[in-house]
N, C-alpha and C positions, 0 to 999 in steps of 0.2 A: 242855237248858235250855229252860224254857217261853218262849212268845212274850211273856208279860207281864214276865218277868225280862229278856229281851233288849231290851225297849223302855225299861227303867229308865235306862240312860245318856242316851237321847234325851230322856226326860222331864226328867231333871236339867238338861241343857243348855237346854231350853226354860224351865225355871224360873229358871235363872241369867240368861237373857236378859231374862225378864219383870222380875226384881229389878233388873237394870241399867237397864232402861227406867223403872221406877218411880223409881229415884234420879235419873235424868236429868230426869224430869218434875218431880220436887221441886226440883231445882236451877233448872230454867227458871221454875217458879213463884215461888221466892224472888227470882230475878233480876227478874222482872216486877214484883213487889211492891216491890222496892227502887227500880226506875226510876219506878214510880208515885208513891212517896213523895218522890222528888227533884223530880218535876214538881209535886206538890202544894206542896212548899217554895218552889219557884220562883215559883209562882202567888201564894202567900201573901206572899212577899217583894215581888213586883210590886204587889200591892194595897196593902201597907203603904207602899211607896215613893210610890205615886200619891197616897195621903192626905197623906203628908208634903209632897209637891210642891204639892198643892193648898192646904195650910195655909201654906206659905212664899209661894206665889204670891198669896194674899190680902193678905199683909203687904208684898209688893213684893220682887223680887230683880232683880239686875243681868242684863243681856242675856247677859254672858259666863257667869254661873252658870247661866242658863236653858238656853243652848246645851249646856253641860257636862251638865246634867241630861237633856236630850233625847238626847245621845249615849249616855249610860248607859242610858236607857230603851230605846233601839234595841238595845243589846247585850243587855239583859235580855230583850227580846222575842225575839231571835235565839236566845238560850239556851233559852227556853221552847219555841220551834219545834223546835230540835234535840232537846230532851228529849222533846217529843211524838213525834217520830220514833223515838227510842230505845224509848219505851213501845210504839209500834206494832210495832216489829221484835221486841221481846221477846214481846208478845202472839202474834205469828205463830209464833215459835219455840216457845213453850209449846204452842200448838195442835198443831203438828207433832210435838212430843214426846208429847203426849197421844194422838194417832193412832198413833204408834209403840208406846206402851205398850198401847193397846187391841188392836192386832195381835198383840203378844207374849202378852198375856192370853188372847186367844181361841185362839191356837195352844197354849199351855200347858193350858188347859182342855179342848181337843179331844184332846190326847194323853193327858191323865188319863182322859177317858171312853173311849178306845181301850183303855188298859191295864185299866180296870175291866171292859169287855166281855170282854177276853182272860181275865182272872182269873175272871169269872163262867162263861165257857165251859169253862175248864179245871177248875173245881170241879164243873160239870155232868158233864164227861167223866170225871172221877175217880169221881164218884158212880155213873155208869153202869158203870165197870169194876168198882168194888166190888160193885155189885148183881150183875153177871154172875158174878163170882167166888163170891159167896155162893150164887147159884143153882146154879152148877156143883158147888160143895161139898156143897150140900143134895142135889142129884140124885145125886152120887157116893156120899154117905153113905147115901142110900135104898137103892142098889144093894148096898152092902156090908151093910146091915142085912137086906135081903131074901135075900141069899146065905146069911147066918148062920142065919136062920130056917128055911131049907129043910134044913139039915144035921140 
């Protein structure tokens, strides 16, 4: 069995690992996008709530209602901070998955190049063998022809 054929299982494993890394990267990117969308929704909700609060404040509200609104805004701000942390964590995970994919990609391409070099070398060696055989046959044929001519 040639070296290039012996390397095929190794190449297949590397390609499967690369495909798995691509899938994990895609999942991480989707999760990051979802977290960013949730953060955007919370910020939008916060901005709308502030506008409504300002509109109600200009017409006057009770102190109990104002305290209730302040508590709600504090909870909303806390939710935004937590979501910002989720986005940050998701971005870090996404970057890590990207690095893992890049590593798997480079390894897979390197193995492809090794197999390609092996195949080229094998073709070259096969050509050399065939040329040598052709030369030997031609040389052997010349001797046979010379022997027949002398008779």
